[in-house]
C-alpha positions in Angstrom: 116.4 86.8 70.1 114.0 85.0 72.4 110.4 85.0 73.7 109.2 87.8 75.9 107.3 86.8 79.1 105.0 88.9 81.3 102.3 88.2 83.8 100.6 91.5 83.0 100.3 91.6 79.2 102.2 91.7 75.9 102.2 93.7 72.6 103.7 92.3 69.4 103.7 94.2 66.1 105.9 94.6 63.0 107.3 97.9 64.1 108.8 99.5 67.2 106.8 102.8 67.2 103.6 100.7 66.9 104.5 98.5 69.8 105.7 101.4 71.9 102.5 103.3 71.4 100.4 100.3 72.3 102.4 99.8 75.5 102.1 103.5 76.4 98.3 103.3 76.1 98.2 100.2 78.3 100.4 101.9 80.9 98.0 104.8 81.0 95.1 102.6 81.8 93.9 101.7 78.4 92.8 98.2 77.5 93.9 95.8 74.7 91.4 97.3 72.2 92.8 100.8 72.8 96.4 99.5 72.5 95.6 97.6 69.2 94.0 100.7 67.8 97.0 102.9 68.7 99.3 100.4 67.0 97.1 100.2 64.0 97.1 103.9 63.7 100.9 104.1 63.8 101.2 101.4 61.2 98.8 103.3 58.9 101.3 106.2 59.0 104.7 104.5 58.8 104.0 101.2 57.2 102.2 102.3 54.0 103.8 99.4 52.1 101.6 97.0 54.1 98.5 98.8 55.3 96.8 102.1 55.7 93.5 104.0 56.1 92.8 103.2 52.5 92.7 99.4 53.2 90.7 96.8 55.1 90.7 95.3 58.6 89.7 92.1 60.4 89.8 91.6 64.1 89.0 88.9 66.7 88.6 90.1 70.3 88.6 87.9 73.4 86.9 89.6 76.3 84.8 88.4 79.3 85.4 84.8 78.2 83.8 85.4 74.8 85.2 85.9 71.3 83.9 88.6 69.0 84.7 88.9 65.3 84.8 92.2 63.3 84.7 92.2 59.5 85.8 95.7 58.3 86.4 94.8 54.7 84.7 97.3 52.5 82.1 96.7 49.8 82.3 97.4 46.1 80.5 100.4 44.6 76.9 100.2 43.8 77.6 100.7 40.1 80.8 98.7 39.6 79.2 96.0 37.5 77.8 98.6 35.0 81.1 100.5 35.0 83.2 97.4 34.5 81.0 96.3 31.6 81.4 99.7 29.9 85.2 99.5 30.4 85.5 95.8 29.5 87.5 96.5 26.3 90.3 97.9 28.3 92.8 95.4 29.7 92.5 95.0 33.4 95.7 95.9 35.3 96.8 95.1 38.9 97.8 98.7 39.4 96.4 102.1 38.4 93.0 100.5 37.6 90.1 102.1 39.3 87.9 99.0 38.7 89.8 97.2 41.4 89.1 99.8 44.1 86.6 98.9 46.7 85.5 101.1 49.7 88.2 101.0 52.4 86.9 99.5 55.7 89.7 100.1 58.1 88.5 103.4 59.5 85.0 102.1 60.1 86.6 99.0 61.7 88.6 101.3 64.1 85.5 103.2 65.1 83.4 100.1 65.6 86.0 98.5 67.9 86.3 101.7 69.9 82.6 102.2 70.2 82.0 98.6 71.4 85.1 98.0 73.6 87.3 101.0 73.8 88.0 102.7 77.2 90.2 105.7 76.3 89.3 108.7 74.1 90.4 108.5 70.5 92.4 111.6 70.9 94.6 109.7 73.3 94.7 106.5 71.3 95.7 108.2 68.0 97.8 111.0 69.5 101.2 109.3 68.7 100.1 108.4 65.2 99.1 112.0 64.5 102.4 113.3 66.0 104.4 111.0 63.8 102.5 112.0 60.6 102.9 115.7 61.4 106.4 115.8 62.9 107.9 113.0 60.9 109.0 109.4 61.4 112.2 107.6 60.5 112.0 105.3 57.6 112.8 101.7 58.6 114.4 99.0 56.5 111.2 97.3 55.6 109.6 100.5 54.2 112.9 101.4 52.3 113.1 97.9 50.8 109.5 98.1 49.6 110.1 101.6 48.0 113.3 100.4 46.3 111.5 97.4 44.9 108.7 99.5 43.4 110.4 102.8 42.3 110.2 101.9 38.6 106.6 100.5 38.6 105.3 103.2 41.0 107.2 106.4 40.0 104.6 108.8 41.4 104.7 107.3 44.9 105.2 110.4 47.1 107.2 108.1 49.5 109.9 107.7 46.8 111.6 110.7 48.4 112.9 108.1 50.9 116.3 106.9 49.7 118.1 106.0 52.8 117.5 104.3 56.1 116.5 106.6 58.9 115.4 109.4 56.7 112.7 111.5 58.3 109.3 111.6 56.5 106.2 113.6 57.2 102.7 112.8 56.1 100.6 115.9 57.0 97.6 114.9 54.9 97.3 111.6 56.8 97.7 113.5 60.1 94.8 115.7 59.1 92.6 112.7 58.3 93.4 111.1 61.6 92.6 114.3 63.4 89.3 114.6 61.6 88.4 111.0 62.4 89.3 111.6 66.1 87.2 114.7 66.4 84.2 114.1 64.2 84.0 110.3 63.5 83.3 108.5 60.2 81.5 111.3 58.5 84.6 113.4 58.5 86.4 110.7 56.5 83.8 109.0 54.3 81.7 112.1 53.7 84.7 114.5 53.8 87.6 115.3 51.4 88.5 111.6 51.1 84.9 110.7 50.1 84.7 113.4 47.5 88.1 112.3 46.0 87.1 108.7 45.9 83.7 109.3 44.2 85.4 111.5 41.6 88.2 109.0 40.9 85.8 106.1 40.4 83.5 108.1 38.1 80.7 107.7 40.7 80.6 103.8 40.5 81.4 104.4 44.2 78.8 107.0 45.1 78.4 109.4 48.0 75.4 107.3 49.0 77.6 104.2 49.1 79.9 105.9 51.5 77.1 106.5 53.9 76.8 102.8 54.4 78.9 101.3 57.2 81.8 99.2 56.0 81.9 96.9 59.0 79.9 94.1 60.6 80.1 92.3 63.9 79.9 88.7 62.7 79.6 85.3 64.4 83.1 83.8 64.4 83.6 80.3 63.2 85.0 77.8 65.7 86.1 74.2 66.1 87.4 72.2 69.1 90.6 70.3 68.5 92.7 68.5 71.1 91.1 70.3 74.1 91.6 73.7 72.3 89.0 75.8 70.5 90.0 77.6 67.4 88.2 80.8 66.5 88.4 82.5 63.0 86.6 85.0 60.8 83.9 83.5 58.5 83.9 84.2 54.7 84.6 86.4 52.9 87.8 85.5 54.8 89.6 82.3 53.8 90.3 81.6 57.5 87.8 78.7 57.4 90.5 76.6 55.9 92.3 76.4 59.2 89.2 74.8 60.8 88.5 72.5 57.8 92.1 71.1 58.0 91.6 70.4 61.7 88.3 68.7 61.1 89.8 66.4 58.5 92.7 65.5 60.7 90.3 64.8 63.6 88.1 62.7 61.3 91.1 60.6 60.3 92.0 60.1 63.9 95.5 61.4 63.4 97.3 61.1 66.7 100.0 63.8 66.1 102.7 61.5 67.3 105.5 64.0 66.6 105.9 67.4 65.0 107.0 66.0 61.6 104.0 63.7 61.3 101.7 66.5 62.4 103.1 68.8 59.7 102.9 66.2 57.0 99.2 65.6 57.9 98.5 69.4 57.7 100.2 69.6 54.3 98.2 66.7 52.9 94.9 68.2 54.0 95.8 71.6 52.8 96.5 70.2 49.3 93.1 68.6 49.2 91.2 71.5 50.7 93.0 74.1 48.5 91.3 72.5 45.5 87.9 73.0 47.0 88.5 76.5 48.5 86.8 78.4 45.7 83.7 76.2 45.6 83.3 76.9 49.4 83.7 80.6 48.7 81.5 80.5 45.6 79.5 83.5 46.8 82.7 85.4 47.3 84.7 84.4 44.2 88.4 83.6 44.3 90.6 84.6 47.2 93.6 86.7 46.1 95.9 89.0 48.0 99.3 90.2 49.0 100.9 92.5 51.6 99.4 92.6 55.0 100.2 93.7 58.6 99.3 91.7 61.7 99.4 92.6 65.4 98.3 91.1 68.7 97.8 92.5 72.2 96.8 91.1 75.5 96.3 93.4 78.5 96.4 93.3 82.3 92.9 91.9 82.5 93.4 89.1 80.0 91.6 90.9 77.1 93.1 89.8 73.8 93.0 91.3 70.3 94.1 89.6 67.1 94.1 92.2 64.3 95.1 92.1 60.7 95.0 95.0 58.1 96.0 95.1 54.5 96.3 97.1 51.3 95.8 93.9 49.2 98.9 94.3 47.1 101.9 96.1 48.7 101.3 99.8 48.3 97.8 98.8 47.1 96.4 100.1 43.8 99.1 102.7 43.2 96.2 105.2 43.1 96.6 108.0 45.6 94.1 110.7 46.5 96.3 113.8 46.7 94.3 116.1 49.0 93.6 113.4 51.6 96.9 111.6 51.1 95.1 108.2 51.1 96.7 105.3 49.2 93.8 103.2 47.9 93.9 99.4 48.1 93.1 97.1 45.1 91.0 94.5 47.0 88.8 94.2 43.9 91.4 91.6 42.8 89.1 89.2 44.7 86.6 89.6 41.8 89.0 88.1 39.3 88.5 84.5 38.4 91.3 82.1 37.5 90.7 82.5 33.8 91.4 86.3 34.1 87.6 87.0 33.9 86.7 90.1 36.0 83.3 89.4 37.6 82.5 92.3 40.1 79.2 92.5 41.9 77.6 95.7 43.1 77.6 96.3 46.9 79.6 93.1 47.6 82.7 92.2 49.6 85.4 90.5 47.6 87.0 87.4 49.0 89.8 88.1 51.4 93.1 86.5 52.4 93.1 88.0 55.9 93.1 85.4 58.7 93.2 86.5 62.4 93.2 83.6 64.9 92.3 83.2 68.5 92.6 79.9 70.4 91.0 79.3 73.7 91.3 76.4 76.2 88.1 76.0 78.3 86.9 79.5 78.5 90.4 81.0 78.9 92.5 82.7 76.2 95.3 80.4 75.0 96.8 81.9 71.8 96.7 85.0 69.6 98.3 84.4 66.2 98.4 85.8 62.7 100.7 86.7 59.8 101.2 88.4 56.5 101.6 86.0 53.7 98.7 86.5 51.2 97.0 83.2 50.2 99.4 81.2 52.4 98.2 82.7 55.7 96.1 79.6 56.8 99.1 77.3 56.1 101.6 79.5 58.0 99.2 80.1 60.9 98.4 76.4 61.4 101.9 75.1 61.1 103.2 77.7 63.6 100.5 76.7 66.2 101.5 73.1 65.7 105.1 73.9 66.2 104.3 75.5 69.6 102.1 72.5 70.5 105.2 70.4 70.5 108.0 72.9 71.2 106.3 74.9 74.0 108.3 77.9 73.0 106.9 80.8 71.0 110.2 82.1 69.6 111.4 78.6 68.5 108.0 77.9 67.0 108.1 81.0 64.9 111.8 80.5 63.9 111.3 76.9 62.8 111.8 76.5 59.0 108.4 76.7 57.1 106.7 75.3 54.1 104.0 76.7 51.9 102.1 75.3 49.0 101.9 77.1 45.7 100.5 76.3 42.3 102.8 76.3 39.3 100.3 77.6 36.8 101.1 81.3 37.6 99.9 82.6 34.2 96.5 81.2 34.7 96.1 82.5 38.2 96.0 86.2 37.6 97.6 88.0 39.3 99.0 85.9 42.2 100.2 82.3 42.4 97.9 80.5 44.8 98.2 77.0 46.0 95.8 75.8 43.4 97.1 73.7 40.5 95.9 71.5 37.6 96.7 67.8 37.5 98.6 68.1 34.2 102.4 67.3 34.3 103.0 70.9 33.2 101.4 72.3 36.2 102.5 70.6 39.4 101.9 71.8 42.9 105.1 73.0 44.6 106.0 72.6 48.3 108.3 75.5 48.8 110.4 75.4 52.0 113.1 77.2 53.8 116.7 76.0 54.3 117.2 73.4 57.0 113.6 72.3 56.6 112.7 68.8 58.0 114.0 66.1 55.7 111.5 63.7 57.2 108.6 65.8 56.0 110.2 66.3 52.5 110.7 62.5 52.2 106.9 62.1 52.7 106.3 64.0 49.5 109.2 63.2 47.2 107.6 60.4 45.4 104.1 61.7 45.1 102.8 62.1 41.6 101.8 65.8 41.4 104.0 67.6 43.9 107.5 69.2 43.4 109.8 70.5 46.1 111.7 73.8 46.0 114.0 75.7 48.4 113.2 79.4 48.6 115.4 81.9 50.4 113.0 84.8 50.4 111.8 85.3 54.0 108.8 87.3 52.9 107.4 84.3 51.1 106.9 82.5 54.4 105.1 85.2 56.3 105.9 87.4 59.3 104.0 86.2 62.3 103.2 87.6 65.7 102.2 85.2 68.5 101.2 85.4 72.1 100.5 82.3 74.2 99.1 82.0 77.7 101.1 79.6 79.9 99.7 79.1 83.4 99.9 82.5 85.0 102.1 84.3 82.5 102.1 85.2 78.8 104.8 84.4 76.3 105.1 86.3 73.0 107.4 87.0 70.1 107.5 88.4 66.6 108.8 86.6 63.6 112.6 86.5 63.2 111.9 86.9 59.5 110.6 90.4 60.3 113.5 92.9 60.2 111.5 95.5 62.1 109.2 93.5 64.5 109.1 94.4 68.2 107.5 92.5 71.1 107.2 94.3 74.5 105.9 92.9 77.8 104.2 95.0 80.5 
């Protein structure tokens, strides 16, 4: 495997149908926004274990030498606080708990992107996704693995009919929803069958009136200049600000980034410190929690770039499915759970989010599109991958280099995910997990520190699945993560 180069444009996603659909849209005269939407639509059909129309979406768009940020993470219902208080005697569960359901924002995000920047009709953009949902797609290894891992805990998953690689699966309900969205817009989704089912399921703590409110906002991106590059990320409720805060700390300490090992050690040190203050920074958004995610990036013939990430929050999401519309609901309300297990929802509020799209510019030109799955660890994975490329000048090698992530050891106190937070007690040390063949120089920097432990982990999913496109002079270089068993990168 190696990097893909092109002077016209590149698409990188986690799945071949998605990448192929995006390239087809570009070849037919569409732009990067059209292509990203086409890929996103495909992934919502055949990658339900990572994303779907029942989840959220964030995007950064580089166009006409400017960066735009879209926050399409949905709000909580207008009566969730009252409902949760009424149900407080019932134990809160990660799955099958309606209290953790927030309004999905992905569909509103698609429509907002298309309205502002799209160039092709939605019927062309989503045509392949609708075909796959109606006629059937072949189950890939990533989806099959996810199904096999959840059969016992998610017995009513309709996708459990998949029991072998390459099995053809149809999702006519999702095809119908995509057709309605294409023909009639948001009202056909949020005020249609889906909306009715969602209101009924949530006992009206998400109301029909709530669903009339748009679930997206064009927001001002955060940015920071570092070593002649400018980093652009989504503001809170995203935790992407941590990427910029680490760079600020490194710049303030005048770290010269003499070599790749020193640079990575510096990033780890700052992430450890900032991880402790993350929640105070996000105090208006509560704790950041999350899980399975899907990222894609596209750059087109005119240099327009899209960095897009979408998510169910936790694998297949809440394990709650709306039967008539076929929508798998996410459980993004996990972001309202404090570290002491206390569930503190707010009405009409966006929970904190793990999703972290990134764009890097140099001068006013696009330099890098980068993102990953990886739950709470996304800022760590994204920043170390960019640093790898700063030194290695090779996208594939930068993605393939063994990674580290930070994780707290007090799992029981950090319901339901193990974040990088930790207490200072001896029983709860911070762990630097790393892959095989990781730099011994970096590990030696931390072996004797008082509150960190080291651990090798062979699970590739723990360390994220990145996609990355970099502009080098007059050509683009892109690749998908070698840890992704289904990723595909295609050049125009």
